[in-house]
N, C-alpha and C positions, 0 to 999 in steps of 0.2 A: 605019217608025214608031218613034219614040224611046221611047215609053212602055213601062214594064214593068208587067205585071199579075200579081197574086198571088191565088191562090184560097184561100178559107176563112181570110181574114186576120183575126187578132184585133184588136178595136177597144176593148178595155178601157182602154188608155192613151190613146185618142183621144176619150173622152167624160168630162167632169169628174165625172159621177156615178159613174164607175168600174164601170158595169154590164158584166157578161159579155156580149159580143156579137161576132158574126163577120160579115164582109162576104163575100158570095158571090164578089166580085171587087174588088180594091183596086188603086189606082194613085196616083201623086203628080204634081201639076202644078207645074212649076218655071219655066215660061216661056210666052209667047204661042204658040210653036210647039207646045208640049204641048197647049194648048187646042184648036188646030186638029186635031191628031192625035186627040184624044179625040172631037171632033165627027165626024170621019171614021169612027172606030170605032163610034160610036153609030148613024150612018147605016147601017152594015152589020149591026149586031146587034140594034138596037131593044130595048134593055134599060133598066130604070129607072136613074136617076142621082141620087146624093146627094153634094152638095158639102160638105166640112167644112173647118174651119180647126183650131182647138184643141178643138172639141167642147164649148164652154162653155155653149151654150144649146140643148142637144139631149138628148132622152130616147130612147134606142135600145131596140128590141126585141132578142131574142136572135139572130135571123137577119135580116140586111139583104140583100134581094135586089138583083140587078143589080150596078152598079158604085158603089163609094164612092171618090171622088176627093178627096184632101187637097190644098188649095191652099197652096203653099209659095213663091209668087213673092216674091222679096226685092228691096228697093230702098229707098234713102233719098237723095233729091235735094233740094238747097236752092237757092232763087233769092231773092236779096236784092232787095227792092222799096223804093219810096220810103217815107218816114216810119217807118223802122225796121221795116217789115213784112217777113215772110219767107214765101214760098210753099214749102211742104214737101210733097213727093210721097213716099208710102210704099207699098211693095208690100203686097198683100193678105195675104201670108204672114208679115209681120213681127209679132213678139210685141208686143201693145199696150203693156203696162206698161214693157217694156224700151225701147220706142221713146220713150215720154215721158221716161224717165230720160236717154236719150242726148241728146234735144233740150235738156233742162234743162242738161246738162253743157256744151252749146254756146251757152247763153244765149238759148234760144228758148222763149218762154212762151205759155201759153194752154190747155194740156191738163192742167195739174197737178191740177186738181180731179177728174180722171177716173183718177187713179193706182190701181194694183192691181186694176183690173177685169180678170178673166181673159179669155183669148181672143186672137185675132189682129186685125190692123188691118181686114181685109176684113169682119169680123163687126160692127164698130162702126156703120157706116151702116145695116145691116139693122134693128137694134133701136133705132137712134138712142139709143145708150147715154147715160145721164145720171147725175150724182151731185153732191151738194153745191153745187147752184146752177148747174151747167153741163150743157148737152146738147151732144153732139158736132155736131149740126147747126149750132150757133153758131160752129163753127170750120171746117166743111167748105166748100170752094169748089166742088169737083166730084168725081165718082166715075167712074172708067173702068170700063166693063163690056164683056163679050162678050155680044152678043145672039144667043141660039140661033136665034131666028126669022129675023133678018136676016143672020146668019152674018158679023158684022163687029164690030170693036172701035170704041167711040166714048165720048165723055165726056158724062155727064149733069150739068148744073149743079145748084146747090143747090135751086132751085125745082122742077126736073124730078124730083128725088128724092122729092118729096112727103112731107117729114118731118113727123111729128106725135109726140105723146107715145108713146114706145116703139114707133114705127111708121115705115114708109117704103114706097116703091113696091117695094122689094126683098123685103119681107116678104110682099107680096100677089102677087108674080110671081116666086116662087122658081124656077120652071121655065124662066123666060125669060132671066134675067141671071146671069152669073158676074162677080163683082167682081174686077178684076185690080189696080187701084191706087186710092188715095184721095189727093186733093189738099187740103191744109189752108192756111188763111191765119192765120198766127201772128205773133208780134211779139217784137222784142228789148227792148221797153219793158214792164215789169211792169204788168199791169192786174188786180189781185187781186180775185177774186170771193169775198166773205165774207158773202153774204146768208144762208147757212145757219148759224144760231146755234151748234149744237154744234161746227161747224168753227172758228168764232172762238174758242170757249172751249178748244178742243184745242190751239191754238197756245201754245207754252210762254210763260209770263209773262215780259215784258221783251224777248221776241224780236220783231224787226221783222216786219211782215206782208209777206213777200216770197214769190215763187213757190216757192222751195225750202222755206220754212217751211210753206207750204200743202201741198206734196207730202208732206212728212214727217208732218204732222198727219193728212192723209187716210189715209196708210198705217197710222198708229197706230190710228185709228178703225176702219178696215176689219178690221185684224188682231184688234182687241178684240171686234168684233161678229160677224164673219163667219168661218166655218171655212175653212181652207186646203184646196182640193180635193185636194191631194196627200196630205193626212192624213185627210180625211173627205169622201167623195164628195158633191158638190152642184152645182147649176147657178146659184148666186147667188140673187137674188130670184126666187121662183117665181111670184109673183102681181104683177100691175100694181096700182098705187094707183088705186082706182076714182074716177071723177069723177062727182059728183052735182049736182043742181040746188041753188040757194040755198035753196029751200023745203024740200027733203029734208034738207039740212044743218042748217037751223035746227031742224027737228023732232027730228033725232037729237041735236043739241047740247043741247036742253032735257032730253032723257031721259038723256044721257050727257055731263055737263058737262066731263069730262076727256078727251073724244074728241080725237084729234089730226087736224088738217086744215089745208090751205093754200089760199088763194085761187087760183083758176084762171080768170081772166077774170071772167065773171059767175057762174061755178059754183065748186065747191070740190072739191079733191082730198083724199080721205080716206087716212089711213095704213093700208094693208092689214095691216101688221104689228100695229098696235094692235087692229084688229078681231079678228084671229086670236088674239092674246094674251088679249084680254078674254074669249074663249070658252074659255080654258084649254088651248089646244093646245101652247103652248111647252113643249118638253121631252118631248112625247109620243113614245112608241116602240112599234112593233108589228112583229113579225117582223124583217126586216132593214132597215126604213126608219123615219123619224120626222121630228120637227120640231126644229130646232136649239134647244139649251137657252138660248142667249143672243139669238136672233133668230127670232121666229115666222114671218118672211117666207121663211125658208130651210128647204126640205125636204132631208133628208140620207139618204145610203146608209151604213149602219153597217158595210158590208163584204160582206154576203151578200144584199143586196136586189136587186130586179129592177124592170123597168118596170111590170109589172102592179101591184105593191104601191104604187109611187109614184102611179100613176094612181088607184088606189082611195082612197088617203089624201087626195090632192088633191080628189077629188070629195066626200069626207066633209066636208072643211073648207069647201068652197064651199057645200055644202048647209046646213051649220050657220050660216055667216055670213048666208046669204040668209034663213034662217028667223028669226034673231035680229034682224038689222038691215035686212032688205029690200034688201040691196046685193049685186050680182052681182060676184064676183071673176073676173077673166080671167087665165088662165095665160100666163106669158111664154115658157117654153121651147117648142121645137118637138118634137112627138112623131113619131118615124119608125121603121118604116113605119106 
């Protein structure tokens, strides 16, 4: 067996909240052979398994039982198609933002609106990450998985991934699938998505609306609004934007004319950050955790916080928003164990 296992391995650098945590057993997956070896080990030992990439959507407790396996499968393969399209295959362990920048440097476009989102490529389909008018499902052709039940590798096409707002089949079947590679359909022809008004306004006056300008503008917006996890522990947006019926939206809009919302089919998507900010939580701090001073949607670890404190704070915010607006906030990150 090629895998190396480490006992009581520190995980503080492998979760973007920066919580002090230790894995009972830790290993790294760098190839499909490693996946098979890990499955054989699990057959023999019957212990819990947590798969991680960059730990960007994870809230860890102080002791993580069983095995923590970091997926580090690296690959970037390009296939030129008709009509200037490019099929891009990326290993699950590739850094998300760095991959977008590498593709831009090679004149391959389509992911620039999703720049600076922390984490690895393998995490992107799980949450169906989205920002500034683009969801990653709009660019994914297929996702390669290892199916723990069927004991084999295969591809799931876009429809089989069951993508929805911040959702996918992988989120609901975390114990079944290990994502190994993701295949994107991108283009050498710019197709700028500028439906998000703040993004249009952030592009420097007089500069052409091109993918590189969008990439730079997205980076500026995110750096201005969102804390760098290397400097202030966080998991990005902590709550999903809630979707409500048109009737509930109209009732809330009459009461709160400045409420921020966006059409979502026949319903409306409310800005969770606005709801939280309206209740006065922005900049709140207690013990080692708090709410970011510039973005109410982001909960932060000021350096000495822990999972229990974040869990308590998140529940207080959810209760307050429900009491005031009658809207249920759903947490985005995964709590483990």
